[in-house]
N, C-alpha and C positions, 0 to 999 in steps of 0.2 A: 501566807505571811504568818512567823512563827511569832507570837507574844510574846518571847520570854527575849528574844531579841529588840525586840520596842521598845521599854524603857532605858538600856544603856544606851542605845542606838540615839533618842532624842534630851540625852540628858544637858546637853549642851543645848543651849537655848538658842544660839542661832543655828543650828540643824531643825530646833524644837521650831521657832519660827518659820522658817525655810516650811518645813513638812506640814505646818495649819498654812498657810499661805497655800499652798497646794489644793489642800484639802476643801480651803472653801473655794477656793473660786477653780476650778479643773481644765486643763486646756490648756493655761498660761505656756506661752513661747519663755526662749534663755531670757531673750531684754525686757522681754515684762518681768519675768520673776526675779533681772537686775534691780528695777525702778524700783520695786518695790519690796523687794531686801535690804536695797542700797549695800548691797556686799561689793567687792573688789570680782570680774572676771574670773579671776585663780578661784578664788574663795569660793564662791560660787560654784563652782564647777566641780571640786570636791566634795560638795556636800551635797551632790546632787548624785556625785558616784556611788559616794556612800550608803545615798538612798537605798539606791538602786542594789545596790550589790545590798542592803539589809531588806532587799522584796518590801519596801514599805512604801514607794513611790514606783511611778512604770515611766516611762520616755515612750511617745508615740510616733512616731517619724508624719509625717504630713508632705502637700507637693512642696512647702518649704520651709517648713521648720521642726524642727521636735517639739511636743507637748506635752507638759508635765500633769501626771495623774494620783491622785494614791492609790495603793490597791486598795483599801479600806471600802473607798465608794462605787457601786457593782450597780449594772439596773440602763434599763431604756434609757431614765435622765441620764448616763453618763458616758450616752456612747461617742469615742472621743473623736469619730467621722464628723458627727453632727457638734460638738463641743468644740471644732476646730475648725467646722463652717462657722460656727457666730462670732468664734472671738479673729474674725477678719471681716475689715468696715461690708466687702461686696458681696460676699459670698451672703455673710447674714441679710442685707438688704435685700436679697434674693429668698432665702427662708422665710423674712418676715413676711415680703409682697407676696411670696404661694399663703400663707397661712392665711389672708388675709385675703384673695382674691376664687384661691383654688387653682384657675386656669392658667395659665395668661403662653402668647405667644415669645416668641424670642423680641421680636420688634419690640412690644410692649413691657419687656420684663428694660428689656435697652431704655426706649423713652423714662420710662419709667424711674430709675436709677441713674441716669445721664450718664450711660458710658455706649462708644460703638459696638456697633455689629457684631464684630468680631473678637474685640476684647469680651461682650457679654457669654458669645456663643463658648471659649475659652471656658470663663466661671461656669457655666452650663456642664461642661462637658464632664469637670473639676467633679461636678454636685455630685452626676450622674456618673463617675465613674467610683464612687463614694457610696452608690446609693442612695443618693438623698434625693434625688429628682428622678423620674424617666418621663419620657415623651410619648403623645401617643399623634394619632392622625384626625385630625376632625377636618375634613371633606383637600383641599389642597393646601393645608397650612399643619404644622404641628406644633400641641401645645403643651404646656411643660408643667409637671404637676408633683409633690413630695409624696414619696413612698409612706410617709408615716404620716400622718397627719396628724395624729393625739401624741407617739412618741416625742414630735416635734413641739406641738404646744407644749408640752408636760415637760421641752427638757427649756424652753424659753422660760418657764413659771419659773423654772427649780432654784434659775441662776440670773431671773431676772436684775440683781440687785449687783456681783459684778461686772455683766453684760453692758449695765447701764454705767455705772462704776469706770469699767473702761473704753466708754463714750469721754465721760467726763476727764478722762485723764490725760487722754489725744487730744483734745482737745486743749486745754488747760496746756500740752506740754504745746504743740502748735503760736500760742500765745505765746509764751514765754521763749519761742522762736524768736519769735515775729521783734521781741521786745529786749534784743541782745543787740 
């Protein structure tokens, strides 16, 4: 990052606020940023592009979204794959469940997160593709486990406030939609 560009790029309050949201809550996708920043879609896209051009943020595509991260934040607790999973409901439930239980079968995971086996299989495959989970045979069954339990723990602890805030935001959004 070129530090001489940072003050100029962030002089505009709107852009500075957007940058601070991304820095505080890495891994948010476009719609989450739109909700938190209250910017119009075109304006948000313009400022995200500008911040990326100035090398202040990075957009990382996961299977469904582009998630945004501050370039200043680096380290194990800022793994884009892990943060991206923790920002999605069912993958987050799987990671948290495996933090608690260590080893689980697909059927056990499906039952505990209230999903069908095929949908659970899809989520497990995506988490394995991102190198967050692995599986091994135990007798006739396969069990799943986190590839780096310490990194997962430290990431959850580091971002617990923003992860909890997202759950509350989602709940409030659902309540608001029901009352319309």
